[in-house]
PDB file as gemmi writes it, atoms N, CA and C in Angstrom:
CRYST1    1.000    1.000    1.000  90.00  90.00  90.00 P 1                      
ATOM      1  N   MET A   1      15.456 -11.816  -5.218  1.00  0.00           N  
ATOM      2  CA  MET A   1      15.529 -11.350  -3.783  1.00  0.00           C  
ATOM      3  C   MET A   1      16.948 -11.672  -3.319  1.00  0.00           C  
ATOM      4  N   THR A   2      17.668 -10.713  -2.660  1.00  0.00           N  
ATOM      5  CA  THR A   2      18.926 -11.000  -2.074  1.00  0.00           C  
ATOM      6  C   THR A   2      18.803 -11.688  -0.696  1.00  0.00           C  
ATOM      7  N   THR A   3      19.745 -12.580  -0.469  1.00  0.00           N  
ATOM      8  CA  THR A   3      19.607 -13.116   0.889  1.00  0.00           C  
ATOM      9  C   THR A   3      20.994 -12.976   1.504  1.00  0.00           C  
ATOM     10  N   THR A   4      21.105 -13.112   2.738  1.00  0.00           N  
ATOM     11  CA  THR A   4      22.436 -13.170   3.396  1.00  0.00           C  
ATOM     12  C   THR A   4      22.368 -14.075   4.587  1.00  0.00           C  
ATOM     13  N   THR A   5      23.547 -14.556   5.086  1.00  0.00           N  
ATOM     14  CA  THR A   5      23.567 -15.339   6.208  1.00  0.00           C  
ATOM     15  C   THR A   5      23.901 -14.525   7.535  1.00  0.00           C  
ATOM     16  N   GLU A   6      24.181 -13.214   7.257  1.00  0.00           N  
ATOM     17  CA  GLU A   6      24.457 -12.323   8.227  1.00  0.00           C  
ATOM     18  C   GLU A   6      23.305 -12.116   9.301  1.00  0.00           C  
ATOM     19  N   SER A   7      23.457 -12.130  10.439  1.00  0.00           N  
ATOM     20  CA  SER A   7      22.518 -11.849  11.547  1.00  0.00           C  
ATOM     21  C   SER A   7      22.426 -10.290  11.838  1.00  0.00           C  
ATOM     22  N   PRO A   8      21.323  -9.861  12.232  1.00  0.00           N  
ATOM     23  CA  PRO A   8      21.315  -8.435  12.618  1.00  0.00           C  
ATOM     24  C   PRO A   8      22.171  -8.134  13.822  1.00  0.00           C  
ATOM     25  N   ARG A   9      22.901  -7.078  13.751  1.00  0.00           N  
ATOM     26  CA  ARG A   9      23.667  -6.565  14.782  1.00  0.00           C  
ATOM     27  C   ARG A   9      22.978  -5.370  15.454  1.00  0.00           C  
ATOM     28  N   TRP A  10      22.208  -5.512  16.454  1.00  0.00           N  
ATOM     29  CA  TRP A  10      21.285  -4.529  16.969  1.00  0.00           C  
ATOM     30  C   TRP A  10      22.187  -3.374  17.712  1.00  0.00           C  
ATOM     31  N   PHE A  11      21.596  -2.148  17.485  1.00  0.00           N  
ATOM     32  CA  PHE A  11      22.099  -0.973  18.059  1.00  0.00           C  
ATOM     33  C   PHE A  11      21.090  -0.043  18.713  1.00  0.00           C  
ATOM     34  N   LYS A  12      21.388   0.370  19.821  1.00  0.00           N  
ATOM     35  CA  LYS A  12      20.495   1.305  20.449  1.00  0.00           C  
ATOM     36  C   LYS A  12      21.270   2.551  20.761  1.00  0.00           C  
ATOM     37  N   SER A  13      20.684   3.717  20.441  1.00  0.00           N  
ATOM     38  CA  SER A  13      21.235   5.012  20.432  1.00  0.00           C  
ATOM     39  C   SER A  13      21.781   5.265  21.932  1.00  0.00           C  
ATOM     40  N   SER A  14      22.918   5.855  21.910  1.00  0.00           N  
ATOM     41  CA  SER A  14      23.515   6.296  23.288  1.00  0.00           C  
ATOM     42  C   SER A  14      22.686   7.424  23.900  1.00  0.00           C  
ATOM     43  N   TYR A  15      21.825   8.006  23.157  1.00  0.00           N  
ATOM     44  CA  TYR A  15      20.927   9.050  23.685  1.00  0.00           C  
ATOM     45  C   TYR A  15      19.813   8.430  24.472  1.00  0.00           C  
ATOM     46  N   SER A  16      19.505   7.204  24.320  1.00  0.00           N  
ATOM     47  CA  SER A  16      18.415   6.388  24.955  1.00  0.00           C  
ATOM     48  C   SER A  16      18.714   6.364  26.480  1.00  0.00           C  
ATOM     49  N   GLY A  17      17.680   6.746  27.250  1.00  0.00           N  
ATOM     50  CA  GLY A  17      17.850   6.613  28.660  1.00  0.00           C  
ATOM     51  C   GLY A  17      17.111   5.459  29.092  1.00  0.00           C  
ATOM     52  N   ASN A  18      16.655   5.342  30.421  1.00  0.00           N  
ATOM     53  CA  ASN A  18      16.040   4.234  30.950  1.00  0.00           C  
ATOM     54  C   ASN A  18      14.495   4.409  30.883  1.00  0.00           C  
ATOM     55  N   GLY A  19      13.994   5.241  30.038  1.00  0.00           N  
ATOM     56  CA  GLY A  19      12.511   5.555  30.097  1.00  0.00           C  
ATOM     57  C   GLY A  19      11.649   4.529  29.511  1.00  0.00           C  
ATOM     58  N   GLY A  20      12.304   3.492  28.788  1.00  0.00           N  
ATOM     59  CA  GLY A  20      11.549   2.412  28.341  1.00  0.00           C  
ATOM     60  C   GLY A  20      10.961   2.719  26.872  1.00  0.00           C  
ATOM     61  N   GLN A  21      11.285   3.717  26.222  1.00  0.00           N  
ATOM     62  CA  GLN A  21      10.779   4.122  24.904  1.00  0.00           C  
ATOM     63  C   GLN A  21      11.738   4.105  23.865  1.00  0.00           C  
ATOM     64  N   CYS A  22      12.486   3.118  23.759  1.00  0.00           N  
ATOM     65  CA  CYS A  22      13.590   2.999  22.819  1.00  0.00           C  
ATOM     66  C   CYS A  22      13.327   1.914  21.814  1.00  0.00           C  
ATOM     67  N   ILE A  23      14.043   2.170  20.652  1.00  0.00           N  
ATOM     68  CA  ILE A  23      13.979   1.063  19.593  1.00  0.00           C  
ATOM     69  C   ILE A  23      15.633   0.748  19.326  1.00  0.00           C  
ATOM     70  N   GLU A  24      15.676  -0.346  18.673  1.00  0.00           N  
ATOM     71  CA  GLU A  24      16.890  -0.772  18.311  1.00  0.00           C  
ATOM     72  C   GLU A  24      17.005  -0.971  16.705  1.00  0.00           C  
ATOM     73  N   VAL A  25      17.984  -0.755  16.083  1.00  0.00           N  
ATOM     74  CA  VAL A  25      17.942  -0.970  14.622  1.00  0.00           C  
ATOM     75  C   VAL A  25      19.303  -1.760  14.258  1.00  0.00           C  
ATOM     76  N   ALA A  26      19.169  -2.398  13.122  1.00  0.00           N  
ATOM     77  CA  ALA A  26      20.272  -3.149  12.718  1.00  0.00           C  
ATOM     78  C   ALA A  26      20.766  -2.668  11.320  1.00  0.00           C  
ATOM     79  N   PHE A  27      21.633  -1.689  11.291  1.00  0.00           N  
ATOM     80  CA  PHE A  27      22.105  -1.084  10.106  1.00  0.00           C  
ATOM     81  C   PHE A  27      22.920  -2.107   9.220  1.00  0.00           C  
ATOM     82  N   ASN A  28      23.561  -3.126   9.763  1.00  0.00           N  
ATOM     83  CA  ASN A  28      24.477  -3.916   9.053  1.00  0.00           C  
ATOM     84  C   ASN A  28      23.732  -4.644   7.952  1.00  0.00           C  
ATOM     85  N   LEU A  29      22.505  -4.672   7.863  1.00  0.00           N  
ATOM     86  CA  LEU A  29      21.619  -5.385   6.770  1.00  0.00           C  
ATOM     87  C   LEU A  29      21.239  -4.357   5.691  1.00  0.00           C  
ATOM     88  N   SER A  30      21.506  -3.133   5.859  1.00  0.00           N  
ATOM     89  CA  SER A  30      21.030  -2.137   4.755  1.00  0.00           C  
ATOM     90  C   SER A  30      21.852  -2.398   3.455  1.00  0.00           C  
ATOM     91  N   GLY A  31      23.187  -2.780   3.589  1.00  0.00           N  
ATOM     92  CA  GLY A  31      23.837  -3.051   2.451  1.00  0.00           C  
ATOM     93  C   GLY A  31      23.492  -4.219   1.743  1.00  0.00           C  
ATOM     94  N   PRO A  32      23.491  -5.519   2.363  1.00  0.00           N  
ATOM     95  CA  PRO A  32      23.236  -6.665   1.542  1.00  0.00           C  
ATOM     96  C   PRO A  32      21.839  -6.856   1.285  1.00  0.00           C  
ATOM     97  N   LEU A  33      20.866  -6.352   2.117  1.00  0.00           N  
ATOM     98  CA  LEU A  33      19.532  -6.606   1.870  1.00  0.00           C  
ATOM     99  C   LEU A  33      18.735  -5.332   1.479  1.00  0.00           C  
ATOM    100  N   GLY A  34      19.295  -4.150   1.779  1.00  0.00           N  
ATOM    101  CA  GLY A  34      18.640  -2.882   1.463  1.00  0.00           C  
ATOM    102  C   GLY A  34      17.447  -2.528   2.486  1.00  0.00           C  
ATOM    103  N   LEU A  35      17.540  -3.333   3.655  1.00  0.00           N  
ATOM    104  CA  LEU A  35      16.638  -3.187   4.752  1.00  0.00           C  
ATOM    105  C   LEU A  35      17.136  -2.655   5.998  1.00  0.00           C  
ATOM    106  N   VAL A  36      16.399  -2.037   6.782  1.00  0.00           N  
ATOM    107  CA  VAL A  36      16.738  -1.682   8.237  1.00  0.00           C  
ATOM    108  C   VAL A  36      15.832  -2.248   9.137  1.00  0.00           C  
ATOM    109  N   PRO A  37      16.112  -3.311   9.780  1.00  0.00           N  
ATOM    110  CA  PRO A  37      15.090  -3.901  10.789  1.00  0.00           C  
ATOM    111  C   PRO A  37      15.163  -3.089  12.027  1.00  0.00           C  
ATOM    112  N   VAL A  38      13.944  -2.969  12.645  1.00  0.00           N  
ATOM    113  CA  VAL A  38      13.717  -2.210  13.856  1.00  0.00           C  
ATOM    114  C   VAL A  38      12.827  -3.013  14.854  1.00  0.00           C  
ATOM    115  N   ARG A  39      13.273  -3.015  16.155  1.00  0.00           N  
ATOM    116  CA  ARG A  39      12.572  -3.707  17.061  1.00  0.00           C  
ATOM    117  C   ARG A  39      12.430  -2.703  18.353  1.00  0.00           C  
ATOM    118  N   ASP A  40      11.558  -3.164  19.278  1.00  0.00           N  
ATOM    119  CA  ASP A  40      11.300  -2.579  20.600  1.00  0.00           C  
ATOM    120  C   ASP A  40      12.414  -2.998  21.412  1.00  0.00           C  
ATOM    121  N   SER A  41      13.258  -2.119  22.215  1.00  0.00           N  
ATOM    122  CA  SER A  41      14.358  -2.600  22.914  1.00  0.00           C  
ATOM    123  C   SER A  41      13.967  -3.479  24.145  1.00  0.00           C  
ATOM    124  N   LYS A  42      12.605  -3.284  24.577  1.00  0.00           N  
ATOM    125  CA  LYS A  42      12.179  -4.033  25.790  1.00  0.00           C  
ATOM    126  C   LYS A  42      11.724  -5.410  25.267  1.00  0.00           C  
ATOM    127  N   MET A  43      11.419  -5.547  24.071  1.00  0.00           N  
ATOM    128  CA  MET A  43      10.869  -6.865  23.717  1.00  0.00           C  
ATOM    129  C   MET A  43      11.772  -7.555  22.562  1.00  0.00           C  
ATOM    130  N   VAL A  44      12.970  -7.915  22.916  1.00  0.00           N  
ATOM    131  CA  VAL A  44      13.898  -8.337  21.845  1.00  0.00           C  
ATOM    132  C   VAL A  44      13.542  -9.494  21.189  1.00  0.00           C  
ATOM    133  N   GLY A  45      12.637 -10.360  21.740  1.00  0.00           N  
ATOM    134  CA  GLY A  45      12.124 -11.461  21.107  1.00  0.00           C  
ATOM    135  C   GLY A  45      10.819 -11.238  20.365  1.00  0.00           C  
ATOM    136  N   GLY A  46      10.390 -10.047  20.413  1.00  0.00           N  
ATOM    137  CA  GLY A  46       9.041  -9.653  19.759  1.00  0.00           C  
ATOM    138  C   GLY A  46       9.095  -9.247  18.320  1.00  0.00           C  
ATOM    139  N   PRO A  47       8.112  -8.765  17.741  1.00  0.00           N  
ATOM    140  CA  PRO A  47       8.170  -8.594  16.189  1.00  0.00           C  
ATOM    141  C   PRO A  47       9.339  -7.424  15.817  1.00  0.00           C  
ATOM    142  N   ILE A  48       9.734  -7.724  14.655  1.00  0.00           N  
ATOM    143  CA  ILE A  48      10.636  -6.924  13.978  1.00  0.00           C  
ATOM    144  C   ILE A  48       9.886  -6.225  12.742  1.00  0.00           C  
ATOM    145  N   LEU A  49      10.098  -4.939  12.533  1.00  0.00           N  
ATOM    146  CA  LEU A  49       9.688  -4.345  11.526  1.00  0.00           C  
ATOM    147  C   LEU A  49      10.873  -3.976  10.554  1.00  0.00           C  
ATOM    148  N   SER A  50      10.770  -4.173   9.316  1.00  0.00           N  
ATOM    149  CA  SER A  50      11.861  -3.839   8.341  1.00  0.00           C  
ATOM    150  C   SER A  50      11.366  -2.751   7.364  1.00  0.00           C  
ATOM    151  N   PHE A  51      12.209  -1.856   7.286  1.00  0.00           N  
ATOM    152  CA  PHE A  51      12.070  -0.685   6.389  1.00  0.00           C  
ATOM    153  C   PHE A  51      13.085  -0.558   5.227  1.00  0.00           C  
ATOM    154  N   ALA A  52      12.655  -0.191   4.034  1.00  0.00           N  
ATOM    155  CA  ALA A  52      13.706  -0.024   2.953  1.00  0.00           C  
ATOM    156  C   ALA A  52      14.680   0.950   3.400  1.00  0.00           C  
ATOM    157  N   ALA A  53      15.965   0.751   3.146  1.00  0.00           N  
ATOM    158  CA  ALA A  53      16.973   1.649   3.652  1.00  0.00           C  
ATOM    159  C   ALA A  53      16.796   3.079   3.255  1.00  0.00           C  
ATOM    160  N   PRO A  54      16.464   3.376   2.050  1.00  0.00           N  
ATOM    161  CA  PRO A  54      16.185   4.899   1.720  1.00  0.00           C  
ATOM    162  C   PRO A  54      14.974   5.464   2.466  1.00  0.00           C  
ATOM    163  N   ALA A  55      13.997   4.733   2.728  1.00  0.00           N  
ATOM    164  CA  ALA A  55      12.848   5.251   3.475  1.00  0.00           C  
ATOM    165  C   ALA A  55      13.289   5.533   4.910  1.00  0.00           C  
ATOM    166  N   PHE A  56      14.009   4.499   5.517  1.00  0.00           N  
ATOM    167  CA  PHE A  56      14.573   4.801   6.964  1.00  0.00           C  
ATOM    168  C   PHE A  56      15.329   6.052   7.096  1.00  0.00           C  
ATOM    169  N   SER A  57      16.312   6.156   6.028  1.00  0.00           N  
ATOM    170  CA  SER A  57      17.187   7.338   6.028  1.00  0.00           C  
ATOM    171  C   SER A  57      16.438   8.597   5.901  1.00  0.00           C  
ATOM    172  N   SER A  58      15.350   8.538   5.065  1.00  0.00           N  
ATOM    173  CA  SER A  58      14.580   9.851   4.923  1.00  0.00           C  
ATOM    174  C   SER A  58      13.854  10.078   6.246  1.00  0.00           C  
ATOM    175  N   PHE A  59      13.306   9.203   6.982  1.00  0.00           N  
ATOM    176  CA  PHE A  59      12.731   9.157   8.282  1.00  0.00           C  
ATOM    177  C   PHE A  59      13.707   9.877   9.291  1.00  0.00           C  
ATOM    178  N   VAL A  60      14.908   9.271   9.367  1.00  0.00           N  
ATOM    179  CA  VAL A  60      15.927   9.857  10.331  1.00  0.00           C  
ATOM    180  C   VAL A  60      16.252  11.344   9.885  1.00  0.00           C  
ATOM    181  N   THR A  61      16.495  11.583   8.684  1.00  0.00           N  
ATOM    182  CA  THR A  61      16.736  13.058   8.291  1.00  0.00           C  
ATOM    183  C   THR A  61      15.609  13.955   8.724  1.00  0.00           C  
ATOM    184  N   SER A  62      14.356  13.481   8.563  1.00  0.00           N  
ATOM    185  CA  SER A  62      13.187  14.247   8.925  1.00  0.00           C  
ATOM    186  C   SER A  62      13.200  14.515  10.571  1.00  0.00           C  
ATOM    187  N   VAL A  63      13.513  13.519  11.231  1.00  0.00           N  
ATOM    188  CA  VAL A  63      13.498  13.685  12.711  1.00  0.00           C  
ATOM    189  C   VAL A  63      14.499  14.646  13.139  1.00  0.00           C  
ATOM    190  N   LYS A  64      15.793  14.465  12.575  1.00  0.00           N  
ATOM    191  CA  LYS A  64      16.854  15.426  12.860  1.00  0.00           C  
ATOM    192  C   LYS A  64      16.511  16.866  12.596  1.00  0.00           C  
ATOM    193  N   ALA A  65      15.777  17.095  11.507  1.00  0.00           N  
ATOM    194  CA  ALA A  65      15.312  18.368  11.006  1.00  0.00           C  
ATOM    195  C   ALA A  65      14.096  18.947  11.756  1.00  0.00           C  
ATOM    196  N   ASP A  66      13.466  18.039  12.625  1.00  0.00           N  
ATOM    197  CA  ASP A  66      12.270  18.437  13.377  1.00  0.00           C  
ATOM    198  C   ASP A  66      11.162  18.744  12.493  1.00  0.00           C  
ATOM    199  N   GLN A  67      11.059  17.930  11.413  1.00  0.00           N  
ATOM    200  CA  GLN A  67       9.928  18.128  10.372  1.00  0.00           C  
ATOM    201  C   GLN A  67       8.704  17.329  10.530  1.00  0.00           C  
ATOM    202  N   LEU A  68       8.548  16.495  11.636  1.00  0.00           N  
ATOM    203  CA  LEU A  68       7.544  15.618  11.726  1.00  0.00           C  
ATOM    204  C   LEU A  68       6.419  16.103  12.759  1.00  0.00           C  
ATOM    205  N   GLY A  69       6.660  17.227  13.356  1.00  0.00           N  
ATOM    206  CA  GLY A  69       5.658  17.804  14.208  1.00  0.00           C  
ATOM    207  C   GLY A  69       5.452  16.894  15.566  1.00  0.00           C  
ATOM    208  N   ALA A  70       4.643  17.476  16.483  1.00  0.00           N  
ATOM    209  CA  ALA A  70       4.343  16.803  17.616  1.00  0.00           C  
ATOM    210  C   ALA A  70       3.335  15.717  17.568  1.00  0.00           C  
ATOM    211  N   VAL A  71       3.489  14.730  18.377  1.00  0.00           N  
ATOM    212  CA  VAL A  71       2.651  13.540  18.289  1.00  0.00           C  
ATOM    213  C   VAL A  71       1.472  13.770  19.334  1.00  0.00           C  
TER     214      VAL A  71                                                      
END                                                                             
Protein backbone atom coordinates (compact mmCIF):
# COMPACT_ATOMS: atom_id res chain seq x y z
CA MET A 1 0.00 0.00 0.00
CA THR A 2 1.31 3.44 -0.92
CA THR A 3 1.23 6.19 1.68
CA THR A 4 1.71 9.92 1.53
CA THR A 5 2.02 12.72 4.02
CA GLU A 6 0.20 15.05 1.65
CA SER A 7 -3.16 16.33 2.88
CA PRO A 8 -6.18 16.53 0.59
CA ARG A 9 -6.51 19.86 -1.23
CA TRP A 10 -10.26 20.17 -1.59
CA PHE A 11 -11.76 21.63 -4.76
CA LYS A 12 -15.36 22.62 -5.45
CA SER A 13 -16.42 23.29 -9.03
CA SER A 14 -16.92 26.89 -10.09
CA TYR A 15 -20.26 25.66 -11.51
CA SER A 16 -21.49 25.02 -7.97
CA GLY A 17 -24.07 27.50 -6.84
CA ASN A 18 -25.44 28.07 -3.38
CA GLY A 19 -28.07 25.35 -3.69
CA GLY A 20 -26.38 23.16 -1.11
CA GLN A 21 -25.99 20.11 -3.36
CA CYS A 22 -22.26 20.28 -3.94
CA ILE A 23 -19.38 17.92 -3.44
CA GLU A 24 -15.68 18.62 -3.09
CA VAL A 25 -12.93 16.42 -4.49
CA ALA A 26 -9.20 16.20 -3.76
CA PHE A 27 -7.49 15.38 -7.06
CA ASN A 28 -4.01 15.88 -5.59
CA LEU A 29 -4.08 12.36 -4.10
CA SER A 30 -4.87 10.57 -7.37
CA GLY A 31 -1.18 10.41 -8.28
CA PRO A 32 0.45 9.29 -5.02
CA LEU A 33 -2.41 7.08 -3.80
CA GLY A 34 -4.48 6.36 -6.91
CA LEU A 35 -7.56 7.62 -5.05
CA VAL A 36 -9.95 10.54 -5.41
CA PRO A 37 -11.50 11.49 -2.05
CA VAL A 38 -14.99 13.04 -2.20
CA ARG A 39 -16.94 14.83 0.54
CA ASP A 40 -20.12 16.83 1.02
CA SER A 41 -19.23 20.54 0.86
CA LYS A 42 -21.72 21.30 3.64
CA MET A 43 -20.21 18.73 6.01
CA VAL A 44 -16.46 19.24 5.72
CA GLY A 45 -15.87 17.31 8.94
CA GLY A 46 -18.17 14.50 7.86
CA PRO A 47 -17.43 11.25 6.05
CA ILE A 48 -15.12 11.04 3.05
CA LEU A 49 -15.62 8.51 0.28
CA SER A 50 -12.55 7.50 -1.72
CA PHE A 51 -12.80 6.19 -5.26
CA ALA A 52 -10.14 4.60 -7.42
CA ALA A 53 -8.87 7.30 -9.78
CA PRO A 54 -9.80 5.38 -12.99
CA ALA A 55 -13.34 4.75 -11.68
CA PHE A 56 -13.81 8.42 -10.78
CA SER A 57 -12.49 9.47 -14.19
CA SER A 58 -14.95 7.11 -15.88
CA PHE A 59 -17.79 8.55 -13.78
CA VAL A 60 -16.90 12.14 -14.73
CA THR A 61 -16.66 11.18 -18.41
CA SER A 62 -20.12 9.58 -18.22
CA VAL A 63 -21.61 12.64 -16.53
CA LYS A 64 -20.15 14.96 -19.16
CA ALA A 65 -21.55 12.75 -21.93
CA ASP A 66 -24.96 12.65 -20.21
CA GLN A 67 -24.88 8.86 -20.14
CA LEU A 68 -26.25 8.30 -16.63
CA GLY A 69 -29.89 9.20 -17.19
CA ALA A 70 -32.26 11.01 -14.86
CA VAL A 71 -32.42 10.18 -11.18
